[in-house]
N, C-alpha and C positions, 0 to 999 in steps of 0.2 A: 589661476587654473592649475589643477594637480598635474604633476609630471606624468608623461606617458612612456612606456617601455615596450620594446619588442617582446612578444610572448615567448618566442624560443630563447631569447637572451635571459629572460626571467627563469625559465625552466632550467637552463644550464647553470645559472647562478645558484638557485636553490639546491640543485643536484650537487654541485661542487661543495657547497656549505655543509650539507648533510653528510656527504662522503668524508669531508675533512674532519667532521666531528666523530666519525667512526662508524657510520651506518653502512651496512653491506651495499655494494653497488646497485643491485637490482632494486633494493628497498629505497635507496636514496632517490633513484630516478623516478620510480613510481610515485613516491611521496611528493616530489617536486612537481610532477605532472598534475596530480590531483589538486594540490594547493593552487597552482596557477589556473587550472580550469575553473576553480571557484571564483577567482577574480575575473576571468573572462566572462563568466555568466552574471557578474555583478554582485556576488555575495562577498562583499569586501571585509566583513568581520570573520569569515570562515575560509578565507583563501590564504594568501601569503602573510596576512596578519598573524596567523598561527605559528609561522616559522620560528620566531624567537623562542616561543614556549617549547616547541618541539626540540630545538637545539639544546635548550636548558635541560630538558628531560633526558636527552642522549648523554649530555655531559655528566649529569648526576646520577645516572643509572635508572631513571624512571621509565625509559624506553629501551627495550632490548635491541642490541645493535645488529644481531644476525642470528641465523639458525632457522629452525622450522617449527611448525605447529605440532602439538601433541593431539593425536586423534582420540577422541573420547568414544565416539561410536561412528559407524559407517554402514549405512544401508543404501540401497539404490537411489532412493529419493529423499533421504534424510541423513544429514551429516552434522556431527558436532565436533568442533575443535576447541582446544585450549590454545588461545593465541599467544600465550607466554609473554604477554606485554610487548609484542613486536609492533612495528609501526602500523597504525590503523589503516591508512590508505593502501598499503601493500596487502594487508590481510583482507580488507573488503574487496579489493580488486580480484584477488585470488578466489575469494568465496563466490563472487558473481560469475567468474569464468567457470568454476566447478559446477555451480548450479545450472548454468546455461548448457554446459556439456551434457549433464545428466538429464536435463529436461528434453534434450533431443531424442532420448530413449523413453523416458517416463512421462513425458508431457509437462510435468512440473517437478521441481526438486528444490529443497530448502537446505541451507547451510546456516547453522548458528555458531557463534563464536563467543566463548567466555574469555575474559581477561585479555581483550584486545586493548591497545592504546587507542586514543581518540581518532576518529575516522574522518574529521574535517567536514566539508560541505557535501551533504548527501546528493544534491542535484548533480554534482560533478560526475557521478557514476552512471547516469541514466541514458545519456544520448547514444552511446555506442551500442548497448543492447537493443535499443529501439530501432536503430538503423539496421540491425541484423534480424529484425522481425520478432524480437523477443519482448515480452512484458516482464518487468522486474519490480519487485517490492523490496524496500530496504528500510529497516528501522534500527534505532540505536538508543540506548539509555546509558547513563553514567551512574553507577551505584554509589559513587562517592560524592555526588551532588544532590542536595535536597532543597533546591531553591524554589520549588513550585508547591504551593499549598493545595491540599485536596479541597474540593468545592465545599464551602461552608466553614473551612478551618482557617487558621492564621499562622500555622507553623509549617515550614516546608517539609515535604516527605519525598517527592520524586523530582527528577530532572525534567527539562523541557521536552525530552522524549520525541524527537522528530521522527516522522515517517515519510517516506518518499516513494514514488512510483512513476514509472515511465512506460509508454507503449507507443507503437507506431500508428500513424495515419498516412494517407496518400500524400499529404502535404507537409509531412514532418512530424516529429514526435510530440506527444503531450508529456510534460514533465512536472510532477507535483513534488514539492518539498515543504512540508509544514510541520512546525513544532506544535505540541499540545499545550503550549503556554502562549499567552498573548504576544510575547516577544521572546527573543533569545537572550541568554545571559551576556553574550558578546555585545549585543546592541546596548544593553544596560550599562556594561562596563565602559563602552565608548562614550556614551552620553555623560557618565560620571566624570570621565577624564577630561571631557571638553567643557564641563561646567554648565551643561544645559539640561532642561527638563525634557521628559519624553512627550510625544505628541498627545498622549491621553493618560488617564489614570489606570495604568496597566499593572500597578503594583499594589501591595498591601504593606503598611508599616507594621511594626511588631504588635500593635494593638488591633490590627485588622482593619484599619481605616484606608480606603483607596487613596493612592497617591501617584503623582507624576514625577516625583523626585527620586532619581536613581540612587541617591545616597541612602534611602531607607533599606535597600537590600544589603548594604555593607555596614549598617549600624550594629550596635551591640545592645540588646539582642537584634538579630537581623530580621528585616521584612522578607517578603516573598514576591515572586511573579505570579500574577493571576493565571489560572488555566484559560485556554482559548474559550472565548465566549464572555469573559469578564465576570463582573458582579452579577449580571442578569442571567447569562446563559452558560456560565462556566462549568455546569454539570457535564456539558458535551466534551469539552477539552479534558476535564478530569477523567471521564469514562475512557476516552481514547488514550489518555496517558497510561491508565491502568492496563489497557490492551497491549500497549507497547512494552510495558514491564513484563507481561506474560509471554510475549513473543521473544523477548530478548533474555532477560535474566531467568525467567521461568523455564523456557525450553533449554537454555544453556546450563541450567542447574547451578548458577553462580550469580550473586548479586548483592542485594542489600542485607541479606541475612548473614553475609560473610564479612570478615574483617576488611577494613579499607586498605587498598594498596596504592592509593594515589590516583592521579588523572587516568581515566580508563574508559572503556566502553564494553557493553554487552551488545552483540550485533545479531540481527536476523536478516537473512537474504532469501528471497524466493524468486525463482525464474519460471516463466511459462513459455513454452514453445508454441506460438499461436498456430503453427501448422498442424499440431497434433490434437487439436480440438475439432472445431467445425471446419478448419482449414484456414490458411493465412489469407486467401482472397476474401473469404467470408468475414474474417475478423476485420480486415481493412475496409470492407464495404460498410460494416456497421460503425466502426470507430470514426471513419471519415464522414459518414452522414451526420453523426452527432456533432462532430467538430465543425462541420460546415454550417449546421443549423445554429450553433452557438454564435459563430462569427456573424451570421446573418441577422441575429436578433437585434432589433432596433434599440440603440442605446438610450439611456435616460437623458432627459434634457440637460444639456451642458456637459455630458459625460463623453469620454473617448469611446471609440468603437470597441465592441466586445472582443477580448483576446482569450486565448487558451492558456492554461498554466504552462509556464516555461517559454512561451512565445517571445516575450520581450527579452528574456535572458539569452535566447538563441540568436535574436537579432543583434543584441549587444555583443555577443561573442563574435559574430561575423564582422561587425564593424571594428571591434578591437583587434581581431586578427589582422585586419587590413591597416588600421591606423595606430595601433599600439594600445596597450592596456593602461587605463587611467587609474593609477594606484591611489588609494586614500593617503592623504598627506602624512598620516602618522606611521605608515608602514615602513618605508625605507629608512627613516631615522631610527626605528627600533631594530632593524636588521643590521645597520651599519657597524655597530660595535662588535657584533659577531663576525662580520666580514673582516674587520681589523684583527680580531683575536685569532681567526682561523686562516688568515692570509689569503683571502679570496677577494678579488677586485669586483666591486659592484658594476653592473652594466650602466652605460651612459644613457640618460634619457634621450628620447627622440627629439631632435631640434624642433 
């Protein structure tokens, strides 16, 4: 059984590591909270598994340690920042707060960020806005990653390009976090490191032949991840991936047409104050009716009851807050060398 750790102890551990590496205090704390939230929700490739990479980026200058954004444009409901390669979790959190604040006046507001660092698990940002009665849409692309082929092609052009959204219902939030590729690169990397095949033929080798072997992505020449929908219906994921490119790099005015700067993100955030449209009660009446109808739908023979997106993650979060976070077995061994180097003691597992 994988070791379990107290959530607050993991946040403190990650916070101390990032601060010891030189990250500004507020940025270290927010980044630690977002990474741990990813693990609380069960996104084990996009939580604390990212911490060693982030620490390496801080150490070698790929992630800016402190300072502020550069404002490119600022209108009441449309804001554009140059993130100056600051920590993505801190930038995304600030962008959501800014968009929500302005949505209280404008109904909706968007913030786009060019030159952010990686923003971790998108689902980790959705719960708090929904609990405040807000609907949030969040999308991210990495202009330095070209691991997803356009539908019909066999050379990578875009990144997995996740898009996430969260909104309230009377029984808790709906939280969507989906990439526009069949799987995420982190999942492929983990399967490769563990020497196992993927559950399906989610990849193309360099000749365009579908494969379940993660090694084809890291071959020379490299293969690619198929867009969502796979060989049969990948035009859907491909189309949505292009939409994310337009929302992120397009609106930010920075992306694949520019020189590579390393691990990065172009980010789009939009917030809606549900109270300023037909009214919050009206929104909840509609969103709750649909949610209840989905849950009440008779399941297929042999299938589990119907759930809403994010429902299992929120249940897992509740259980792990109570019983401890079950970290994937590869995570703490990857962090431990950094703990030794930076002089930060790791937390003890829960007995």
